[in-house]
C-alpha positions as a Python dict, from the first residue, in 0.01 Angstrom:
ca = {
    (1, 'M'): (0, 0, 0),
    (2, 'S'): (333, 81, -30),
    (3, 'S'): (557, -25, -279),
    (4, 'S'): (643, -313, -7),
    (5, 'G'): (336, -419, 41),
    (6, 'R'): (347, -273, 412),
    (7, 'P'): (63, -94, 538),
    (8, 'R'): (1, 244, 452),
    (9, 'F'): (-4, 323, 854),
    (10, 'D'): (113, 232, 1175),
    (11, 'L'): (-92, -153, 1305),
    (12, 'E'): (-152, 2, 1639),
    (13, 'L'): (-365, 295, 1481),
    (14, 'I'): (-516, 70, 1249),
    (15, 'H'): (-644, -195, 1545),
    (16, 'R'): (-734, 100, 1745),
    (17, 'A'): (-1001, 226, 1440),
    (18, 'A'): (-1129, -146, 1360),
    (19, 'R'): (-1165, -221, 1721),
    (20, 'M'): (-1378, 118, 1817),
    (21, 'Y'): (-1607, 66, 1483),
    (22, 'Y'): (-1680, -285, 1466),
    (23, 'L'): (-1645, -420, 1809),
    (24, 'E'): (-1772, -101, 2038),
    (25, 'D'): (-2041, -6, 1734),
    (26, 'A'): (-1861, 374, 1706),
    (27, 'T'): (-1939, 600, 1352),
    (28, 'Q'): (-1618, 637, 1146),
    (29, 'A'): (-1726, 1008, 1253),
    (30, 'A'): (-1699, 909, 1638),
    (31, 'V'): (-1364, 701, 1593),
    (32, 'A'): (-1236, 1001, 1379),
    (33, 'A'): (-1294, 1260, 1658),
    (34, 'R'): (-1128, 1011, 1907),
    (35, 'L'): (-801, 932, 1725),
    (36, 'D'): (-778, 1282, 1613),
    (37, 'V'): (-777, 1213, 1278),
    (38, 'S'): (-981, 1294, 983),
    (39, 'R'): (-1325, 1113, 801),
    (40, 'P'): (-1131, 1004, 515),
    (41, 'T'): (-845, 863, 691),
    (42, 'V'): (-1082, 636, 922),
    (43, 'S'): (-1231, 504, 584),
    (44, 'R'): (-878, 426, 475),
    (45, 'L'): (-811, 304, 762),
    (46, 'L'): (-1025, 37, 817),
    (47, 'A'): (-1014, -62, 483),
    (48, 'E'): (-652, -141, 553),
    (49, 'A'): (-769, -333, 858),
    (50, 'R'): (-927, -533, 628),
    (51, 'R'): (-640, -539, 369),
    (52, 'T'): (-408, -691, 632),
    (53, 'G'): (-654, -932, 770),
    (54, 'L'): (-706, -784, 1106),
    (55, 'V'): (-1082, -784, 995),
    (56, 'E'): (-1282, -1060, 812),
    (57, 'I'): (-1614, -994, 702),
    (58, 'T'): (-1807, -1281, 519),
    (59, 'V'): (-2128, -1155, 286),
    (60, 'H'): (-2359, -1521, 249),
    (61, 'P'): (-2560, -1556, -22),
    (62, 'P'): (-2932, -1508, -77),
    (63, 'G'): (-3107, -1842, 125),
    (64, 'R'): (-2819, -1963, 296),
    (65, 'G'): (-2947, -1843, 680),
    (66, 'A'): (-3243, -2076, 626),
    (67, 'D'): (-3063, -2406, 674),
    (68, 'L'): (-2808, -2269, 978),
    (69, 'P'): (-2842, -2438, 1335),
    (70, 'D'): (-3099, -2211, 1577),
    (71, 'P'): (-2888, -2094, 1862),
    (72, 'E'): (-3171, -2096, 2068),
    (73, 'Q'): (-3214, -2521, 1986),
    (74, 'L'): (-2899, -2566, 2055),
    (75, 'R'): (-2883, -2421, 2374),
    (76, 'E'): (-3217, -2574, 2465),
    (77, 'A'): (-3044, -2887, 2315),
    (78, 'L'): (-2780, -2880, 2590),
    (79, 'G'): (-2963, -2703, 2887),
    (80, 'L'): (-2737, -2373, 2862),
    (81, 'Q'): (-2827, -2021, 2941),
    (82, 'Q'): (-2688, -1891, 2604),
    (83, 'V'): (-2511, -1968, 2274),
    (84, 'W'): (-2355, -1759, 2016),
    (85, 'V'): (-2322, -1879, 1686),
    (86, 'G'): (-2018, -1782, 1446),
    (87, 'R'): (-1900, -1849, 1061),
    (88, 'G'): (-1745, -2183, 1025),
    (89, 'G'): (-1532, -2272, 694),
    (90, 'D'): (-1194, -2234, 705),
    (91, 'G'): (-1110, -1937, 886),
    (92, 'G'): (-961, -2134, 1197),
    (93, 'P'): (-1038, -1955, 1556),
    (94, 'A'): (-1076, -1616, 1425),
    (95, 'G'): (-1405, -1694, 1258),
    (96, 'L'): (-1551, -1710, 1641),
    (97, 'L'): (-1469, -1354, 1670),
    (98, 'P'): (-1776, -1178, 1595),
    (99, 'A'): (-1956, -1406, 1821),
    (100, 'L'): (-1689, -1367, 2052),
    (101, 'G'): (-1756, -989, 2090),
    (102, 'E'): (-2097, -1035, 2106),
    (103, 'A'): (-2103, -1286, 2406),
    (104, 'L'): (-1828, -1073, 2564),
    (105, 'R'): (-2053, -759, 2553),
    (106, 'T'): (-2374, -927, 2739),
    (107, 'L'): (-2122, -987, 3028),
    (108, 'R'): (-2135, -608, 3126),
    (109, 'L'): (-1833, -623, 3392),
    (110, 'D'): (-1728, -308, 3551),
    (111, 'P'): (-1399, -215, 3662),
    (112, 'G'): (-1228, -435, 3988),
    (113, 'D'): (-1536, -752, 3833),
    (114, 'V'): (-1285, -1090, 3818),
    (115, 'L'): (-1278, -1304, 3487),
    (116, 'L'): (-1101, -1618, 3516),
    (117, 'V'): (-957, -1722, 3175),
    (118, 'S'): (-807, -2103, 3095),
    (119, 'S'): (-555, -2230, 2847),
    (120, 'G'): (-592, -2416, 2526),
    (121, 'R'): (-508, -2336, 2142),
    (122, 'T'): (-882, -2187, 2052),
    (123, 'L'): (-851, -1908, 2323),
    (124, 'Y'): (-435, -1846, 2259),
    (125, 'E'): (-504, -1785, 1884),
    (126, 'L'): (-806, -1521, 1973),
    (127, 'S'): (-648, -1352, 2235),
    (128, 'S'): (-412, -1204, 2011),
    (129, 'H'): (-726, -1023, 1793),
    (130, 'P'): (-902, -721, 1901),
    (131, 'L'): (-1191, -813, 2173),
    (132, 'P'): (-1436, -508, 2340),
    (133, 'P'): (-1268, -360, 2606),
    (134, 'L'): (-1355, -445, 2949),
    (135, 'P'): (-1106, -144, 3081),
    (136, 'G'): (-1051, -184, 3492),
    (137, 'V'): (-1128, -604, 3511),
    (138, 'H'): (-911, -838, 3646),
    (139, 'V'): (-825, -1105, 3438),
    (140, 'V'): (-678, -1433, 3669),
    (141, 'P'): (-535, -1738, 3539),
    (142, 'A'): (-803, -2065, 3620),
    (143, 'V'): (-534, -2305, 3496),
    (144, 'G'): (-137, -2351, 3652),
    (145, 'G'): (80, -2349, 3315),
    (146, 'V'): (439, -2220, 3454),
    (147, 'T'): (729, -2500, 3274),
    (148, 'E'): (450, -2543, 2992),
    (149, 'P'): (624, -2623, 2654),
    (150, 'E'): (376, -2482, 2432),
    (151, 'A'): (235, -2168, 2470),
    (152, 'W'): (-148, -2256, 2449),
    (153, 'H'): (-47, -2468, 2765),
    (154, 'Q'): (77, -2143, 2930),
    (155, 'T'): (-222, -1979, 3154),
    (156, 'N'): (-11, -1693, 3245),
    (157, 'E'): (82, -1592, 2886),
    (158, 'I'): (-304, -1614, 2738),
    (159, 'T'): (-436, -1435, 3017),
    (160, 'R'): (-137, -1153, 2990),
    (161, 'R'): (-301, -1135, 2626),
    (162, 'F'): (-671, -1133, 2674),
    (163, 'A'): (-582, -830, 2917),
    (164, 'E'): (-372, -598, 2681),
    (165, 'Q'): (-654, -720, 2406),
    (166, 'V'): (-951, -602, 2690),
    (167, 'G'): (-810, -342, 2866),
    (168, 'G'): (-834, -515, 3190),
    (169, 'L'): (-526, -598, 3473),
    (170, 'P'): (-386, -904, 3417),
    (171, 'H'): (-324, -1141, 3761),
    (172, 'V'): (-21, -1398, 3714),
    (173, 'L'): (-7, -1783, 3887),
    (174, 'F'): (331, -1874, 3893),
    (175, 'A'): (240, -2252, 3965),
    (176, 'Q'): (271, -2547, 3798),
    (177, 'A'): (-61, -2736, 3689),
    (178, 'M'): (13, -3022, 3903),
    (179, 'P'): (306, -2934, 4137),
    (180, 'S'): (503, -3193, 4336),
    (181, 'A'): (302, -3302, 4711),
    (182, 'P'): (559, -3082, 4880),
    (183, 'M'): (582, -2777, 4643),
    (184, 'R'): (132, -2829, 4598),
    (185, 'A'): (127, -2776, 5050),
    (186, 'S'): (417, -2502, 5036),
    (187, 'L'): (201, -2308, 4774),
    (188, 'G'): (-116, -2328, 5044),
    (189, 'T'): (129, -2059, 5255),
    (190, 'D'): (297, -1894, 4950),
    (191, 'P'): (116, -1461, 4970),
    (192, 'D'): (72, -1450, 4547),
    (193, 'F'): (-90, -1749, 4473),
    (194, 'V'): (-329, -1695, 4801),
    (195, 'S'): (-407, -1377, 4684),
    (196, 'T'): (-473, -1528, 4284),
    (197, 'T'): (-640, -1857, 4332),
    (198, 'H'): (-878, -1637, 4617),
    (199, 'L'): (-1004, -1427, 4272),
    (200, 'W'): (-1140, -1752, 4164),
    (201, 'G'): (-1397, -1762, 4444),
    (202, 'R'): (-1525, -1398, 4390),
    (203, 'A'): (-1539, -1456, 3929),
    (204, 'A'): (-1836, -1287, 3787),
    (205, 'A'): (-1712, -1442, 3491),
    (206, 'A'): (-1468, -1696, 3313),
    (207, 'L'): (-1380, -1789, 2974),
    (208, 'V'): (-1288, -2104, 2941),
    (209, 'G'): (-1211, -2376, 2619),
    (210, 'V'): (-1283, -2753, 2544),
    (211, 'G'): (-1042, -2985, 2540),
    (212, 'A'): (-1134, -3289, 2310),
    (213, 'P'): (-1092, -3630, 2374),
    (214, 'L'): (-715, -3796, 2488),
    (215, 'A'): (-737, -3989, 2171),
    (216, 'T'): (-766, -3729, 1956),
    (217, 'R'): (-536, -3459, 2069),
    (218, 'S'): (-188, -3392, 1975),
    (219, 'S'): (-167, -3166, 2267),
    (220, 'V'): (-205, -3176, 2613),
    (221, 'S'): (-82, -3012, 2935),
    (222, 'A'): (239, -3180, 3026),
    (223, 'F'): (203, -3284, 3339),
    (224, 'I'): (-166, -3465, 3263),
    (225, 'P'): (-91, -3846, 3221),
    (226, 'A'): (-225, -3912, 2855),
    (227, 'D'): (-171, -4310, 2906),
    (228, 'D'): (-402, -4360, 3246),
    (229, 'A'): (-641, -4568, 3097),
    (230, 'G'): (-916, -4407, 3312),
    (231, 'L'): (-788, -4049, 3161),
    (232, 'R'): (-840, -4222, 2784),
    (233, 'R'): (-1203, -4314, 2875),
    (234, 'S'): (-1280, -3916, 2918),
    (235, 'V'): (-1441, -3726, 2660),
    (236, 'G'): (-1318, -3390, 2706),
    (237, 'D'): (-1226, -3110, 3021),
    (238, 'I'): (-1287, -2806, 3070),
    (239, 'C'): (-964, -2616, 3327),
    (240, 'L'): (-818, -2972, 3327),
    (241, 'N'): (-1127, -3112, 3495),
    (242, 'F'): (-1202, -3437, 3306),
    (243, 'Y'): (-1513, -3583, 3237),
    (244, 'A'): (-1696, -3941, 3103),
    (245, 'P'): (-1972, -3874, 2839),
    (246, 'D'): (-2224, -3844, 3130),
    (247, 'G'): (-2069, -3522, 3263),
    (248, 'S'): (-1919, -3692, 3600),
    (249, 'E'): (-1617, -3688, 3703),
    (250, 'V'): (-1249, -3840, 3559),
    (251, 'G'): (-1056, -3897, 3830),
    (252, 'F'): (-668, -3977, 3750),
    (253, 'P'): (-313, -4046, 3917),
    (254, 'G'): (-191, -3676, 4110),
    (255, 'S'): (-578, -3534, 4010),
    (256, 'E'): (-606, -3427, 4330),
    (257, 'R'): (-243, -3187, 4333),
    (258, 'M'): (-378, -2975, 4058),
    (259, 'V'): (-388, -2597, 4043),
    (260, 'R'): (-720, -2525, 3865),
    (261, 'V'): (-1080, -2413, 3936),
    (262, 'G'): (-1261, -2702, 4061),
    (263, 'R'): (-1584, -2839, 3922),
    (264, 'E'): (-1792, -2713, 4220),
    (265, 'Q'): (-1616, -2339, 4153),
    (266, 'L'): (-1701, -2367, 3809),
    (267, 'R'): (-2050, -2395, 3880),
    (268, 'A'): (-2085, -2111, 4065),
    (269, 'I'): (-1985, -1887, 3827),
    (270, 'P'): (-2269, -1664, 3731),
    (271, 'F'): (-2168, -1645, 3352),
    (272, 'T'): (-1936, -1918, 3237),
    (273, 'L'): (-1852, -1887, 2864),
    (274, 'A'): (-1681, -2191, 2685),
    (275, 'V'): (-1577, -2118, 2306),
    (276, 'A'): (-1503, -2463, 2140),
    (277, 'A'): (-1554, -2520, 1762),
    (278, 'G'): (-1438, -2880, 1547),
    (279, 'E'): (-1590, -3195, 1531),
    (280, 'D'): (-1291, -3347, 1753),
    (281, 'K'): (-1529, -3102, 2016),
    (282, 'V'): (-1844, -3265, 1988),
    (283, 'A'): (-1926, -3518, 2249),
    (284, 'S'): (-1686, -3279, 2430),
    (285, 'L'): (-1879, -3013, 2438),
    (286, 'V'): (-2228, -3255, 2510),
    (287, 'G'): (-2042, -3415, 2835),
    (288, 'G'): (-1903, -3073, 3013),
    (289, 'A'): (-2242, -2913, 2944),
    (290, 'R'): (-2415, -3215, 3117),
    (291, 'A'): (-2169, -3223, 3349),
    (292, 'G'): (-2185, -2814, 3408),
    (293, 'L'): (-1911, -2643, 3342),
    (294, 'F'): (-2039, -2422, 3166),
    (295, 'N'): (-2350, -2230, 3083),
    (296, 'R'): (-2286, -2036, 2751),
    (297, 'L'): (-2127, -2112, 2481),
    (298, 'V'): (-1950, -1970, 2151),
    (299, 'T'): (-1934, -2206, 1869),
    (300, 'D'): (-1921, -2227, 1464),
    (301, 'V'): (-2208, -2349, 1271),
    (302, 'P'): (-2062, -2699, 1173),
    (303, 'T'): (-2007, -2755, 1538),
    (304, 'A'): (-2357, -2652, 1644),
    (305, 'R'): (-2465, -2861, 1364),
    (306, 'L'): (-2339, -3178, 1468),
    (307, 'V'): (-2361, -3104, 1792),
    (308, 'L'): (-2767, -3123, 1706),
    (309, 'A'): (-2689, -3422, 1484),
    (310, 'A'): (-2507, -3623, 1726),
    (311, 'L'): (-2816, -3516, 2044),
    (312, 'D'): (-3081, -3600, 1774),
    (313, 'R'): (-2869, -4003, 1772),
    (314, 'R'): (-2901, -3997, 2103),
    (315, 'A'): (-3235, -3930, 2143),
    (316, 'D'): (-3358, -4219, 1876),
    (317, 'D'): (-3098, -4447, 2076),
    (318, 'P'): (-3089, -4380, 2428),
    (319, 'D'): (-2901, -4713, 2475),
}
């Protein structure tokens, strides 16, 4: 490390080395060849990635794995196709990165395929970290988000960041989440809007956040009427499709004007991967799974335990 505490190497070079080694399973010799550096330099780059926080590694004590939640049990309990469980603790969304990387590698998307990306704080934070490469894949916003005051509701920005991480082709959606009635009508004749939303029907995969119940949230899209009595009975949303505990749809004033991938469109996507963690997301995950709005899940150990416990309680007391 330099005397100033700054990295010895360019951060982009550190990032590329870490991405190849940790996410693409390249050997250090292969990384050295691809970056045209020496093998010892690769070792130093990887050490620098860990020191600067670009890479986080957790080593659990012996025997700890015995009480970890079984992803297969969670998958079956929620009726999903696949589940990945990352570490928990105070690592925040970054603790989900290894599990998310593993999940994204199973996509097997080809150049020209379409990947939808929703809004949300978790996806926003994850989009600043290295992710497995998906070269030539079209990365498309799944909801409108222009003029949102908070960055994690600006879906175009999240889409751009994800595309940059995976080497994909970003698209933009120049529309608010809930435009006025005249504007919504005019969007149907806008060539850029039509070409982008047309890609929704071609989506091979979607990466979606899971919104918590409104009563527990400190942030929601500026266009959502958060005080609406009916909406406040919802337990969560995916792509601004709000739902009740049983998964049934929860409408609200103006919902017919929303710019979003709809419930049936989400259900038709072959690979819809939800990424969510936290105690406040338990009811949201159960309701979203019941609604069929995602078929795969990345979560963390504490959340997996809480979801399984909640489902066990409901099984014991169905009323």
